[in-house]
C-alpha positions in Angstrom: 86.2 191.4 134.6 84.3 188.5 133.7 86.9 187.5 131.2 89.5 187.9 133.8 87.6 185.7 136.1 86.9 183.4 133.4 90.7 183.2 132.5 91.6 182.8 136.2 89.1 180.0 136.6 90.4 178.4 133.4 94.0 178.7 134.6 93.1 177.5 138.1 91.1 174.6 136.7 93.9 173.6 134.3 96.4 173.6 137.2 94.2 172.0 140.0 92.5 169.3 138.0 95.8 167.5 137.2 96.9 168.0 140.8 93.7 166.5 142.1 94.0 163.6 139.7 97.6 162.9 140.8 96.5 163.1 144.5 93.6 160.7 143.8 95.8 158.3 141.9 98.5 158.3 144.6 95.9 157.8 147.3 94.4 154.8 145.3 97.8 153.3 144.7 98.8 153.6 148.4 95.5 152.0 149.3 96.2 149.1 146.9 99.7 148.7 148.3 98.4 148.6 151.9 95.9 146.0 150.8 98.7 144.0 149.1 100.8 144.3 152.3 97.9 143.0 154.4 97.5 140.0 152.0 101.2 139.4 152.1 101.2 139.6 156.0 98.3 137.1 156.1 100.1 134.7 153.7 103.3 135.1 155.8 101.3 134.4 159.0 99.8 131.3 157.4 103.2 130.1 156.2 104.6 130.6 159.7 101.7 128.7 161.2 102.2 125.9 158.6 105.9 125.8 159.4 105.2 125.6 163.1 102.7 122.8 162.5 105.2 121.0 160.3 107.9 121.3 163.0 105.6 119.9 165.6 104.6 117.0 163.3 108.2 116.3 162.6 109.0 116.3 166.3 106.1 113.9 167.0 107.2 111.6 164.1 110.7 111.6 165.4 109.5 110.8 168.9 107.3 107.9 167.5 110.3 106.6 165.5 112.5 106.7 168.5 109.8 104.9 170.5 109.4 102.3 167.7 113.1 101.8 167.5 113.3 101.2 171.3 110.4 98.7 171.1 112.1 97.0 168.2 115.4 96.8 170.0 113.6 95.4 173.1 111.8 92.8 170.9 115.0 91.9 169.2 116.6 91.3 172.6 113.7 89.2 173.7 113.9 87.2 170.5 117.7 86.7 171.0 117.1 85.5 174.6 114.4 83.2 173.5 116.5 81.9 170.7 119.4 81.2 173.0 117.2 79.4 175.5 115.6 77.4 172.7 119.0 76.5 171.2 120.1 75.3 174.7 117.1 73.2 175.1 117.5 71.8 171.6 121.1 70.9 172.4 119.9 69.0 175.5 117.2 67.2 173.5 119.7 66.4 170.7 122.1 64.9 173.2 119.4 62.9 174.9 118.1 61.5 171.6 121.6 60.7 170.4 122.5 58.9 173.6 119.2 57.0 173.5 119.8 56.0 169.9 123.3 55.0 170.6 122.1 52.9 173.6 119.5 51.3 171.4 122.0 50.5 168.7 124.4 49.0 171.3 121.5 46.9 172.7 120.7 45.7 169.2 124.4 44.8 168.6 124.6 43.0 171.9 121.4 41.0 171.2 122.5 40.1 167.7 126.0 39.0 168.9 124.2 36.8 171.5 122.0 35.3 168.8 125.0 34.6 166.7 126.8 32.8 169.6 123.7 30.6 170.2 123.3 29.9 166.5 126.9 28.7 166.3 126.4 26.6 169.4 123.4 24.9 167.8 125.5 24.3 164.6 128.3 22.9 166.7 125.9 20.6 168.5 124.5 19.4 165.2 128.0 18.6 164.0 128.7 16.9 167.3 125.7 14.6 166.8 126.8 13.8 163.3 124.1 15.9 161.6 124.4 18.7 159.1 122.8 22.0 159.9 120.2 23.3 157.5 121.2 25.7 154.7 118.8 28.2 156.1 120.6 28.1 159.5 124.0 28.6 157.8 122.6 31.4 155.7 121.1 33.0 158.8 124.5 32.9 160.5 126.1 34.7 157.6 123.3 37.3 157.6 123.8 37.8 161.4 127.5 38.3 160.9 126.8 40.9 158.2 124.3 42.6 160.5 126.9 42.7 163.3 129.5 44.2 160.9 127.0 46.9 159.9 126.0 47.7 163.4 129.7 47.9 164.6 130.4 50.3 161.7 127.5 52.5 162.6 128.5 52.5 166.3 132.1 53.4 165.3 130.8 56.3 163.2 128.6 57.5 166.1 131.4 57.3 168.6 133.7 59.2 166.1 131.1 61.9 165.7 130.5 62.1 169.4 134.3 62.4 170.0 134.5 65.2 167.4 131.7 67.2 169.2 129.0 66.1 166.8 126.8 64.5 169.5 
């Protein structure tokens, strides 16, 4: 009987040993898969958290960009208003300067014409008394006539520009 038992134990061992190995291998593989699933779940949770943080950061950046755009638009409007106001004031100043310069040129022209009249009167008086006027006096009369011609030309140019809107 002992050989029978020995044969049965041998048969039983040869059948159960591989079964036990298969069960242990399957159990180990299942445990490895479960661990891998847990790691995958942790990675997926981290990815979801990172995606949520990224979404919130993008929303914050968009809000900041929108606020910056509004501030820039407001600043541009203020610059435009200031520029328009400045241009208006510059136009007034330009007009005042031009009118003052025109008045000064007219006064110079009037004074030069008066000097020329007086100089001619003196020359006429000299001729009336039988004396010749000096060469310097005659040269000065010619210079004053040239100066009057130049001033009249400048005044005509200014009036033409003022008439054309050049003020």
